[in-house]
Wavefront OBJ file of the C-alpha trace (Angstrom):
o trace
v -58.171 42.205 -38.831
v -58.691 38.857 -39.728
v -59.173 36.109 -37.174
v -57.117 32.889 -38.070
v -59.279 29.524 -38.134
v -58.290 27.269 -35.317
v -56.332 24.243 -36.337
v -57.980 21.285 -36.218
v -57.908 19.316 -32.778
v -55.182 16.576 -32.965
v -56.484 13.597 -32.701
v -54.984 10.797 -30.516
v -53.799 7.498 -32.127
v -55.871 4.427 -31.412
v -54.958 2.507 -28.070
v -52.319 -0.287 -29.498
v -53.373 -3.762 -29.357
v -50.522 -4.886 -26.624
v -51.768 -2.153 -24.261
v -55.276 -3.262 -24.492
v -54.304 -6.454 -23.579
v -52.140 -5.453 -20.968
v -54.619 -3.408 -19.285
v -56.982 -6.722 -19.545
v -54.625 -8.559 -18.087
v -54.116 -6.025 -15.381
v -57.928 -6.154 -14.985
v -57.871 -9.751 -14.901
v -54.819 -10.136 -12.701
v -57.129 -7.743 -9.923
v -60.190 -9.582 -10.356
v -58.052 -13.219 -9.565
v -56.292 -11.944 -6.329
v -59.634 -10.341 -5.024
v -61.108 -13.477 -5.383
v -58.365 -15.578 -4.039
v -58.203 -13.107 -0.870
v -61.630 -12.904 -0.165
v -61.806 -16.721 -0.446
v -59.356 -17.229 1.572
v -60.112 -15.003 4.287
v -63.722 -16.610 5.018
v -61.913 -19.703 5.351
v -59.818 -18.604 7.984
v -62.625 -16.551 9.246
v -64.747 -19.391 9.388
v -61.689 -21.074 11.753
v -61.493 -18.439 13.932
v -65.350 -18.477 14.899
v -65.472 -21.902 14.976
v -62.446 -21.981 17.416
v -63.646 -19.563 19.687
v -67.356 -21.058 19.894
v -65.281 -24.320 20.803
v -63.634 -22.775 22.993
v -66.225 -21.210 25.016
v -68.727 -24.428 24.939
v -66.058 -27.591 25.794
v -62.228 -25.839 26.216
v -59.560 -26.451 23.967
v -59.787 -30.737 23.896
v -62.413 -29.704 21.150
v -60.826 -26.914 19.111
v -59.247 -28.831 16.888
v -62.787 -31.065 15.926
v -64.000 -27.654 15.546
v -62.048 -26.052 13.133
v -60.224 -29.047 10.806
v -61.938 -28.982 7.573
v -61.426 -24.931 7.575
v -57.671 -25.370 8.409
v -57.196 -27.881 5.962
v -58.597 -26.145 3.378
v -57.682 -22.462 4.590
v -54.222 -23.515 4.998
v -53.522 -25.504 1.830
v -55.235 -22.994 -0.537
v -51.683 -20.983 0.594
v -49.947 -23.258 -1.797
v -51.344 -20.975 -4.629
v -49.080 -18.259 -2.967
v -46.342 -20.714 -3.645
v -47.704 -20.525 -8.027
v -47.696 -16.862 -7.451
v -44.143 -16.325 -6.993
v -43.414 -18.805 -8.970
v -45.089 -17.023 -12.273
v -44.356 -13.281 -10.658
v -47.523 -12.099 -10.033
v -46.429 -10.916 -6.949
v -42.903 -9.088 -5.223
v -42.729 -12.027 -2.660
v -39.726 -14.029 -3.989
v -39.863 -17.474 -3.592
v -37.138 -17.988 -1.645
v -39.129 -16.337 1.794
v -42.558 -17.634 0.658
v -41.625 -21.710 -0.224
v -40.108 -22.203 3.480
v -43.215 -20.201 5.315
v -45.911 -22.269 3.142
v -44.385 -25.635 3.406
v -43.602 -24.735 7.106
v -47.144 -24.524 7.915
v -48.368 -27.317 5.464
v -46.272 -29.704 7.527
v -47.799 -28.418 10.597
v -51.147 -28.613 9.657
v -51.054 -32.258 7.371
v -47.385 -33.783 8.579
v -48.539 -33.359 12.442
v -52.440 -32.642 13.137
v -53.610 -34.042 10.234
v -51.724 -37.263 10.751
v -51.258 -37.838 14.134
v -54.641 -37.651 15.746
v -53.282 -37.905 19.298
v -52.161 -33.923 19.437
v -55.386 -33.048 18.884
v -56.906 -32.405 22.180
v -53.402 -30.323 23.082
v -53.243 -26.996 24.471
v -50.589 -25.801 22.301
v -53.714 -26.486 19.606
v -55.391 -23.331 20.557
v -52.306 -20.811 20.533
v -51.230 -22.169 17.470
v -54.951 -21.441 15.706
v -55.589 -18.332 17.365
v -51.776 -17.003 16.432
v -52.611 -18.300 12.839
v -56.037 -16.867 12.907
v -54.891 -13.759 13.706
v -52.405 -13.411 11.024
v -54.391 -14.339 8.415
v -57.560 -12.874 8.781
v -55.853 -9.594 8.843
v -53.772 -10.427 5.900
v -55.970 -11.670 3.685
v -58.055 -8.586 4.318
v -55.401 -6.438 3.705
v -54.775 -7.681 0.767
v -58.389 -8.395 -0.231
v -59.257 -4.638 0.136
v -56.201 -3.390 -1.532
v -57.183 -5.083 -4.630
v -60.834 -5.112 -4.909
v -60.655 -0.961 -4.066
v -57.137 0.063 -4.798
v -56.405 1.380 -0.650
v -56.380 -0.073 2.386
v -57.245 1.681 5.797
v -54.588 2.936 7.990
v -55.671 1.101 11.086
v -55.569 -2.106 9.155
v -51.970 -1.523 7.656
v -50.995 -0.772 10.754
v -52.604 -4.303 12.323
v -50.870 -5.839 8.871
v -47.404 -4.863 10.124
v -47.378 -4.915 13.546
v -50.035 -8.554 15.000
v -46.631 -10.573 13.998
v -44.665 -9.022 16.722
v -46.654 -11.592 19.149
v -48.026 -13.527 16.820
v -45.033 -15.091 14.827
v -43.289 -16.618 18.072
v -46.031 -17.441 19.552
v -46.624 -19.755 16.193
v -43.121 -20.368 16.248
v -43.416 -21.499 19.876
v -46.597 -23.719 19.082
v -45.123 -25.823 16.266
v -42.345 -26.732 17.249
v -44.159 -28.514 20.496
v -46.331 -29.839 18.847
v -43.602 -31.543 16.654
v -42.300 -32.268 19.869
v -45.383 -34.242 21.045
v -46.220 -36.192 17.917
v -42.441 -37.751 18.204
v -43.744 -40.791 20.229
v -46.620 -41.367 17.907
v -44.268 -41.151 15.138
v -41.618 -43.779 16.359
v -44.772 -46.366 17.688
v -46.541 -46.224 14.181
v -43.600 -45.670 11.893
v -45.865 -44.235 9.400
v -44.462 -42.326 6.052
v -41.696 -44.213 7.034
v -39.833 -46.672 4.178
v -37.564 -49.312 5.407
v -34.774 -50.809 3.578
v -34.065 -52.986 1.408
v -36.502 -52.289 -1.184
v -36.433 -51.501 -5.117
v -35.456 -48.203 -5.104
v -32.419 -48.864 -2.301
v -33.556 -45.716 -0.300
v -34.701 -45.245 2.967
v -36.672 -42.371 4.738
v -37.604 -42.266 8.647
v -40.655 -39.612 9.179
v -39.440 -39.523 12.734
v -35.409 -37.659 11.819
v -37.091 -35.887 8.810
v -39.570 -34.207 11.715
v -36.452 -33.430 14.512
v -34.523 -31.938 11.914
v -37.439 -29.797 10.971
v -38.176 -28.763 14.699
v -34.179 -28.221 15.209
v -34.557 -26.098 12.111
v -37.347 -24.314 12.981
v -35.892 -23.447 17.000
v -32.710 -22.304 15.548
v -34.190 -19.778 13.032
v -36.040 -18.110 16.250
v -33.353 -18.119 18.295
v -31.358 -14.845 16.730
v -29.005 -13.981 14.341
v -25.828 -15.356 16.372
v -27.020 -19.027 16.401
v -27.688 -18.384 12.440
v -24.247 -16.802 11.661
v -22.644 -19.566 13.898
v -24.879 -22.392 11.765
v -24.184 -20.786 7.998
v -20.281 -20.733 9.429
v -19.794 -23.906 10.032
v -22.157 -25.299 7.219
v -20.248 -22.951 4.646
v -16.399 -24.391 5.604
v -17.744 -27.895 6.253
v -18.836 -27.632 2.327
v -15.967 -25.972 1.159
v -13.692 -28.496 2.722
v -16.010 -31.143 0.798
v -15.457 -29.309 -2.888
v -11.771 -28.678 -1.704
v -11.490 -32.501 -1.634
v -13.394 -32.897 -4.734
v -10.904 -30.567 -6.768
v -8.203 -32.768 -4.753
v -8.831 -35.714 -6.073
v -10.247 -34.865 -9.269
v -6.666 -33.436 -10.500
v -4.900 -36.169 -8.879
v -6.947 -39.077 -10.291
v -6.262 -37.407 -13.625
v -2.893 -37.312 -13.231
v -2.300 -40.783 -12.330
v -4.667 -42.230 -14.287
v -6.734 -40.155 -16.577
v -10.071 -39.548 -17.029
v -11.652 -42.704 -16.428
v -10.781 -42.770 -12.993
v -12.312 -39.604 -11.612
v -15.470 -40.524 -10.738
v -13.893 -43.552 -8.485
v -11.767 -41.188 -6.370
v -14.384 -38.506 -6.077
v -17.733 -40.384 -5.485
v -18.105 -40.080 -1.702
v -17.229 -36.373 -1.208
v -19.308 -35.240 -4.163
v -22.121 -37.453 -2.707
v -21.693 -35.622 0.540
v -21.428 -32.286 -0.681
v -23.504 -31.748 -3.321
v -26.440 -34.187 -1.439
v -25.934 -31.294 1.662
v -27.105 -28.404 -1.326
v -30.775 -29.495 -0.161
v -29.530 -27.539 3.316
v -29.866 -24.155 0.982
v -33.028 -25.254 -0.132
v -34.507 -25.390 3.172
v -32.678 -23.289 4.977
v -32.714 -20.301 2.408
v -29.215 -19.543 3.287
v -28.925 -16.456 1.146
v -31.265 -14.847 -1.424
v -28.506 -14.565 -4.015
v -27.847 -18.108 -4.265
v -31.441 -19.204 -5.076
v -30.787 -18.948 -8.629
v -27.223 -20.347 -8.535
v -27.926 -24.440 -9.801
v -25.484 -27.193 -8.243
v -23.643 -28.914 -11.051
v -22.792 -32.355 -10.592
v -19.893 -32.389 -12.802
v -16.579 -32.899 -11.971
v -14.303 -30.656 -13.685
v -14.069 -26.627 -14.007
v -17.277 -26.336 -12.062
v -15.429 -27.532 -8.490
v -13.195 -24.258 -8.995
v -16.750 -22.080 -8.936
v -17.539 -24.230 -5.612
v -14.288 -23.597 -3.676
v -15.123 -19.914 -4.657
v -18.487 -20.211 -3.540
v -18.557 -21.848 -0.258
v -15.091 -20.021 1.078
v -16.640 -16.683 -0.228
v -19.847 -17.131 2.507
v -17.355 -18.862 4.774
v -15.362 -15.500 5.252
v -18.537 -13.278 5.073
v -20.658 -15.608 7.987
v -17.297 -15.787 9.977
v -15.477 -12.690 10.225
v -18.330 -10.030 8.174
v -15.979 -9.747 5.126
v -14.544 -10.867 2.405
v -11.439 -9.620 0.209
v -12.130 -7.902 -2.961
v -10.653 -10.844 -4.952
v -12.599 -13.109 -3.551
v -15.632 -11.234 -4.182
v -14.307 -10.996 -7.941
v -13.584 -14.489 -8.034
v -16.815 -15.355 -6.462
v -18.887 -13.183 -8.946
v -16.778 -13.941 -12.047
v -15.592 -17.472 -12.544
v -19.367 -18.577 -13.351
v -19.148 -17.087 -16.240
v -16.750 -20.305 -17.857
v -17.824 -22.703 -15.206
v -21.561 -22.556 -15.565
v -21.462 -23.438 -19.312
v -19.181 -25.944 -18.802
v -21.167 -27.748 -16.096
v -24.713 -26.974 -17.811
v -23.269 -28.817 -21.227
v -21.493 -31.594 -19.395
v -24.570 -31.920 -17.237
v -26.859 -32.683 -20.537
v -24.155 -34.836 -22.161
v -24.183 -37.119 -19.205
v -27.923 -37.179 -19.022
v -27.909 -38.472 -23.173
v -25.201 -40.650 -22.447
v -27.192 -42.198 -20.016
v -30.267 -42.651 -21.781
v -29.218 -45.906 -23.904
v -28.389 -47.524 -19.935
v -31.579 -46.701 -18.743
v -33.425 -48.752 -21.539
v -31.625 -51.286 -20.680
v -32.325 -50.947 -16.927
v -36.009 -50.833 -17.773
v -36.426 -55.012 -17.844
v -35.818 -54.820 -14.178
v -37.632 -51.136 -13.518
v -34.847 -49.304 -11.633
v -36.227 -46.003 -10.268
v -39.473 -47.164 -11.826
v -43.243 -47.249 -10.385
v -45.646 -49.338 -12.049
v -49.459 -48.918 -11.609
v -51.456 -50.165 -9.964
v -50.332 -49.482 -6.686
v -51.866 -47.893 -3.367
v -50.751 -44.735 -4.280
v -52.060 -44.565 -7.681
v -49.125 -43.125 -9.447
v -46.732 -44.145 -12.058
v -43.195 -42.960 -12.733
v -40.686 -43.707 -15.607
v -37.019 -42.775 -15.537
v -36.368 -42.877 -18.593
v -38.906 -40.162 -19.423
v -38.462 -38.267 -16.614
v -34.551 -37.958 -17.415
v -36.005 -36.590 -21.016
v -38.339 -34.468 -19.374
v -35.543 -32.604 -17.701
v -33.247 -32.479 -20.455
v -35.637 -30.773 -22.041
v -35.865 -28.267 -19.557
v -32.165 -27.602 -19.277
v -31.716 -24.839 -22.303
v -34.823 -22.705 -21.507
v -34.154 -22.959 -17.292
v -30.389 -22.535 -17.578
v -30.601 -19.710 -19.771
v -32.637 -18.043 -17.212
v -30.281 -18.518 -14.321
v -27.303 -17.405 -16.341
v -28.969 -13.967 -17.021
v -29.676 -14.311 -13.091
v -26.218 -14.787 -12.161
v -25.151 -11.688 -14.791
v -27.621 -9.731 -13.357
v -26.315 -10.420 -9.516
v -22.879 -10.191 -10.887
v -23.486 -6.451 -11.617
v -24.979 -5.836 -8.828
v -22.414 -7.264 -6.061
v -19.258 -5.779 -8.109
v -21.276 -2.340 -8.457
v -21.871 -2.470 -4.563
v -18.137 -3.117 -3.651
v -17.396 -0.187 -5.429
v -18.950 2.690 -3.931
v -18.196 0.696 -0.735
l 1 2 3 4 5 6 7 8 9 10 11 12 13 14 15 16 17 18 19 20 21 22 23 24 25 26 27 28 29 30 31 32 33 34 35 36 37 38 39 40 41 42 43 44 45 46 47 48 49 50 51 52 53 54 55 56 57 58 59 60 61 62 63 64 65 66 67 68 69 70 71 72 73 74 75 76 77 78 79 80 81 82 83 84 85 86 87 88 89 90 91 92 93 94 95 96 97 98 99 100 101 102 103 104 105 106 107 108 109 110 111 112 113 114 115 116 117 118 119 120 121 122 123 124 125 126 127 128 129 130 131 132 133 134 135 136 137 138 139 140 141 142 143 144 145 146 147 148 149 150 151 152 153 154 155 156 157 158 159 160 161 162 163 164 165 166 167 168 169 170 171 172 173 174 175 176 177 178 179 180 181 182 183 184 185 186 187 188 189 190 191 192 193 194 195 196 197 198 199 200 201 202 203 204 205 206 207 208 209 210 211 212 213 214 215 216 217 218 219 220 221 222 223 224 225 226 227 228 229 230 231 232 233 234 235 236 237 238 239 240 241 242 243 244 245 246 247 248 249 250 251 252 253 254 255 256 257 258 259 260 261 262 263 264 265 266 267 268 269 270 271 272 273 274 275 276 277 278 279 280 281 282 283 284 285 286 287 288 289 290 291 292 293 294 295 296 297 298 299 300 301 302 303 304 305 306 307 308 309 310 311 312 313 314 315 316 317 318 319 320 321 322 323 324 325 326 327 328 329 330 331 332 333 334 335 336 337 338 339 340 341 342 343 344 345 346 347 348 349 350 351 352 353 354 355 356 357 358 359 360 361 362 363 364 365 366 367 368 369 370 371 372 373 374 375 376 377 378 379 380 381 382 383 384 385 386 387 388 389 390 391 392 393 394 395 396 397 398 399 400 401 402 403 404 405 406 407 408 409 410 411 412
């Protein structure tokens, strides 16, 4: 009996360069997030410790003075989380991260830091307590997870349970501090821009804060108020875009395309500006990727379909199948038409912007108290250059949403 020689062991191919780069990228990502989460954790731990010592020594009136520097650092560092969402480094969508972070920054910088009269109020203490508990637990949770690849079960429970108490306490404290700052906003007119000015624009910080306070309170009231608000918003926007579409058709039939803008200017400015609320309110996650067109022809049909769809959905809890199909199909034609029209209009206006450079319309020159300059002509050129890559991405996003929505409607 002869023994057959063992075959030579199979050699595995060497790791490819792309897999090695992917591994390096994963290691760098974990290292970055480990450092980020532990640094911010230390910041919030300092806030907590300083708050406790101030409460024990001097009472709630001394809390803000003791924690100000640590709070400004720890809360401002959260801006990086918006960037993480935009770059896709974390799973949290921008639509949920942006309102939460900007709301906290508004309270930190726009209320507490801007109006020292609020520092000694008792609401500062429950606000900092709720924020500190939430953030110390959250950043330690993610710090351990990124550093060691696991988290203790008790920390996992705290991470997803403490918000039940901390969220309402923080929300009530935030709304209360905005209300307390109102008299000082009115008296100082801080951050306000009055008319007349070369931008032909005015801004009142008091009314802006009033809107944010009402919006925060509404968000905390529950789903019924939310549905009522969204129903009204969508039907009002629908009526506005229906007017734009109707006036467009009448102007085209009577005087031609030259008369279209004059006919639709007022309802267009109203309805398009109202869309700012969709960014602030995060009305629907599905709608974040949609771009609002300022062109006044076929894209209006898309708007009418979209707002009627969401109006019926919020008001009655359902939408007809034909409206669902229109909602997720008309953009296929309207979206490219709107994008091309927007680019062409931006290009058409460039010579007039150059002509207006002498008057410096919408421009800000150095030196000034903000130490900042802005040129409207070059800003327009920059945004024109962004159109193609950004809108290709958004169009792909809408196609994906269409497949999901239509597939879901077939299964229900």
